[in-house]
C-alpha positions as CSV (number, residue, x, y, z in Angstrom):
1,M,0.0,0.0,0.0
2,S,1.2,3.5,-0.9
3,G,-0.2,5.3,2.2
4,R,1.3,5.2,5.7
5,K,-0.4,4.5,9.0
6,I,-0.8,7.4,11.4
7,G,0.6,6.6,14.7
8,S,-1.1,7.2,18.1
9,K,1.4,10.0,18.8
10,E,0.6,11.8,15.6
11,K,-3.1,11.4,16.3
12,Q,-2.7,13.0,19.7
13,Q,-0.7,15.9,18.2
14,S,-3.3,16.5,15.5
15,G,-6.1,16.5,18.0
16,R,-4.2,18.9,20.2
17,R,-3.7,21.3,17.2
18,L,-7.4,21.1,16.4
19,R,-8.3,21.9,20.0
20,D,-5.8,24.7,20.1
21,R,-7.2,26.2,16.9
22,S,-10.8,25.8,18.2
23,G,-9.9,27.4,21.5
24,Y,-8.2,30.3,19.8
25,S,-11.2,30.9,17.6
26,L,-13.7,30.9,20.5
27,A,-11.4,33.3,22.5
28,S,-11.4,35.6,19.5
29,V,-15.2,35.5,19.3
30,A,-15.5,36.2,23.0
31,V,-13.2,39.2,22.7
32,V,-15.2,40.6,19.7
33,V,-18.5,40.1,21.6
34,C,-17.1,41.9,24.7
35,I,-16.0,44.8,22.5
36,L,-19.4,45.0,20.8
37,M,-21.2,44.9,24.2
38,I,-19.0,47.8,25.5
39,L,-19.7,49.9,22.4
40,I,-23.4,49.2,22.7
41,A,-23.3,50.3,26.4
42,L,-21.5,53.5,25.5
43,F,-23.7,54.5,22.6
44,L,-27.2,53.3,23.7
45,P,-27.7,56.1,26.2
46,A,-26.9,58.6,23.4
47,T,-29.4,56.9,21.0
48,R,-32.0,57.0,23.7
49,R,-31.4,60.7,24.5
50,A,-31.5,61.8,20.9
51,P,-35.2,60.9,20.2
52,E,-36.3,62.5,23.5
53,A,-34.2,65.6,22.8
54,A,-36.0,65.8,19.4
55,R,-39.4,65.3,21.0
56,R,-38.6,68.0,23.6
57,S,-37.6,70.4,20.8
58,Q,-40.8,69.6,18.9
59,C,-42.9,70.3,22.0
60,K,-41.2,73.6,22.5
61,N,-41.9,74.5,18.8
62,N,-45.6,73.5,19.3
63,L,-46.0,76.1,22.0
64,K,-44.2,78.7,19.9
65,Q,-46.6,78.0,17.0
66,I,-49.6,78.3,19.4
67,G,-48.3,81.5,20.8
68,L,-47.8,82.9,17.3
69,A,-51.4,81.9,16.5
70,L,-52.6,83.8,19.6
71,Y,-50.6,86.9,18.6
72,N,-52.1,86.7,15.1
73,Y,-55.6,86.4,16.6
74,A,-54.8,89.5,18.8
75,D,-53.7,91.4,15.7
76,V,-57.2,90.9,14.2
77,Y,-59.4,91.1,17.3
78,E,-57.2,93.4,19.4
79,S,-57.2,91.0,22.3
80,L,-56.5,87.4,23.2
81,P,-59.4,85.1,22.8
82,P,-61.6,84.3,25.8
83,A,-60.6,81.1,27.6
84,F,-64.0,79.7,26.5
85,T,-67.2,80.8,24.9
86,V,-70.7,80.3,26.5
87,D,-74.3,79.9,25.4
88,E,-77.2,82.1,26.6
89,E,-77.4,80.1,29.8
90,G,-73.7,80.6,30.5
91,E,-72.8,77.0,29.7
92,P,-69.3,76.6,28.2
93,L,-69.3,75.9,24.4
94,H,-65.8,76.1,22.9
95,S,-62.2,76.5,23.9
96,W,-59.7,79.2,22.9
97,R,-57.9,76.4,21.1
98,T,-60.9,76.2,18.7
99,L,-61.1,79.9,18.2
100,I,-57.5,80.2,17.1
101,L,-57.7,77.4,14.5
102,P,-57.8,79.9,11.5
103,F,-54.5,81.3,12.7
104,A,-52.9,77.9,13.1
105,D,-53.3,76.7,9.5
106,Q,-56.6,75.0,10.4
107,Q,-59.1,77.2,8.6
108,A,-60.8,74.3,6.8
109,L,-61.3,72.5,10.0
110,Y,-62.6,75.6,11.7
111,K,-65.3,76.1,9.0
112,T,-66.7,72.6,9.9
113,I,-67.4,73.5,13.5
114,D,-70.7,74.9,14.7
115,L,-69.7,77.4,17.3
116,S,-73.3,77.8,18.4
117,K,-73.4,74.2,19.6
118,P,-71.3,72.7,22.4
119,W,-67.9,71.2,21.4
120,D,-69.3,67.7,22.2
121,D,-72.6,68.1,20.3
122,P,-73.1,65.4,17.6
123,V,-73.0,68.1,15.0
124,N,-69.3,68.6,15.8
125,A,-68.4,64.9,15.9
126,A,-66.2,65.0,12.7
127,A,-64.1,67.9,14.2
128,R,-63.7,66.0,17.4
129,D,-62.0,63.2,15.5
130,A,-59.5,65.6,14.0
131,V,-55.9,65.2,15.3
132,I,-53.9,68.5,15.4
133,P,-50.2,67.7,15.8
134,T,-49.4,71.2,17.1
135,Y,-51.7,70.5,20.1
136,T,-50.0,67.2,20.9
137,C,-46.7,66.8,22.9
138,P,-44.7,64.0,21.1
139,S,-43.4,62.8,24.4
140,G,-46.8,62.3,25.9
141,D,-48.9,59.1,25.9
142,S,-52.4,60.8,25.9
143,P,-54.9,60.0,23.1
144,R,-53.9,61.9,19.9
145,T,-57.0,64.0,20.1
146,H,-56.0,65.3,23.6
147,T,-53.7,68.1,24.6
148,T,-51.6,69.0,27.6
149,Y,-51.2,72.6,26.4
150,M,-53.3,74.8,28.7
151,A,-54.0,78.4,29.1
152,V,-53.1,80.1,32.4
153,A,-56.6,81.4,33.2
154,G,-57.9,83.3,36.2
155,P,-59.1,86.6,37.5
156,D,-55.6,88.1,37.3
157,A,-54.1,85.8,34.7
158,C,-53.5,86.0,30.9
159,F,-56.9,84.4,30.1
160,S,-59.9,85.5,32.1
161,G,-62.9,83.2,31.5
162,T,-65.3,84.7,28.9
163,Q,-63.6,88.1,28.9
164,P,-61.0,88.8,26.2
165,R,-57.7,90.1,27.6
166,R,-55.6,92.8,25.9
167,F,-51.9,92.6,26.0
168,S,-51.9,96.1,27.4
169,D,-53.6,94.7,30.5
170,I,-50.4,92.9,31.4
171,T,-48.7,95.6,33.5
172,D,-46.3,93.2,35.1
173,G,-44.6,92.8,31.8
174,T,-45.1,90.2,29.1
175,S,-41.7,88.7,29.7
176,Q,-42.7,88.0,33.3
177,T,-46.2,86.5,32.7
178,L,-47.2,83.0,31.8
179,M,-49.7,82.6,28.9
180,L,-49.6,78.8,28.3
181,I,-48.2,75.9,30.2
182,E,-47.8,72.2,29.4
183,V,-49.5,70.2,32.1
184,S,-49.3,66.6,33.3
185,P,-50.7,63.9,31.1
186,D,-53.1,63.2,33.9
187,D,-54.7,66.6,33.2
188,A,-54.9,66.2,29.4
189,V,-58.2,67.0,27.8
190,H,-59.7,66.9,24.3
191,W,-58.3,69.9,22.4
192,M,-61.9,71.2,21.8
193,M,-62.9,70.9,25.5
194,P,-63.4,74.3,27.1
195,R,-61.4,73.5,30.2
196,D,-57.9,74.6,31.3
197,S,-55.9,73.7,34.4
198,G,-52.9,75.8,33.6
199,R,-53.1,78.2,36.6
200,R,-53.5,75.4,39.1
201,F,-50.7,73.3,37.6
202,A,-48.3,76.2,37.4
203,L,-48.7,76.7,41.2
204,T,-48.5,73.1,42.2
205,F,-46.3,70.9,39.9
206,G,-43.2,69.5,41.5
207,A,-40.5,66.9,41.3
208,E,-43.0,64.1,42.1
209,S,-45.5,65.2,39.4
210,Q,-46.0,63.1,36.3
211,L,-44.5,65.2,33.5
212,N,-43.9,64.7,29.8
213,H,-40.3,65.9,30.3
214,T,-37.7,65.2,33.0
215,G,-37.2,68.0,35.5
216,G,-39.9,70.4,34.5
217,T,-42.3,71.6,31.8
218,H,-42.5,74.0,28.9
219,A,-44.4,77.3,29.2
220,S,-45.1,80.1,26.8
221,L,-44.7,83.7,28.1
222,A,-46.9,86.5,27.0
223,D,-44.1,87.9,24.9
224,G,-44.1,84.8,22.8
225,R,-41.0,83.2,24.2
226,V,-41.1,79.5,25.3
227,R,-39.2,78.7,28.5
228,F,-38.6,75.4,30.4
229,L,-39.9,75.8,33.9
230,S,-38.0,73.9,36.6
231,S,-40.0,71.9,39.1
232,G,-37.9,73.7,41.7
233,L,-39.4,77.1,41.2
234,S,-40.3,78.8,44.4
235,D,-43.9,79.6,45.4
236,T,-43.1,83.4,45.1
237,Q,-41.9,83.0,41.6
238,R,-44.9,80.9,40.5
239,R,-47.4,83.4,41.9
240,A,-45.5,86.3,40.2
241,L,-45.5,84.4,36.8
242,I,-49.3,83.8,36.8
243,T,-50.4,87.3,37.6
244,I,-50.6,90.1,35.0
245,S,-50.9,93.0,37.3
246,G,-49.7,91.9,40.7
247,N,-46.9,94.5,40.7
248,D,-44.5,91.6,41.2
249,S,-41.6,89.9,39.4
250,A,-40.3,86.4,39.2
251,G,-36.8,87.6,39.0
252,Q,-34.2,85.3,37.5
253,W,-35.4,81.8,36.8
């Protein structure tokens, strides 16, 4: 026979080489896996932050657009809209959010709404199904027809029930007065609903509150700027920010 027999010693050496090669290969794979896990650990927080940063920026822009619509409304009617309209019996009909639709690129939707009937009347059913992205915080988990953007309304606030408010009434200064605030998802309402919890929320939200954004919430000042309000604001600062003529100032915040 032309071939030669492989001795037991050669078999042992061959098996050892195979085991050595196998062990080296597994070790290499383990090293690569460890490196990949480290890279994922390093970059995953950044990839998680990026979407939230984008959503937070979009939320801020939403309030800017709403504030601009309010200013455009005021240019036409010489005042801010009332917080809500009422019928002959004084029952609430529609929110300020409905009244500014023509100034928020929603003229077509506005024309479909019967302002003489309540927002939840069957005649306004089609409008209630409408989703307005500008009224929705992208970081929230509320129904898409709901909003967390509320007016700061009260006897000495930017919005005053059924009475339109002029910017000239804000004697504390528009840069020191809250006009809108983003409230907790727990306080979200349908965008057509004539209800606002902005004043109460501005006075009470804190570190333990459920918020759409970590550490605080967005708010629109009466001068059109949007600021991020820290949950650590003092009671004095909060009271100063919600009043239009309290002869007070929130100072630096």
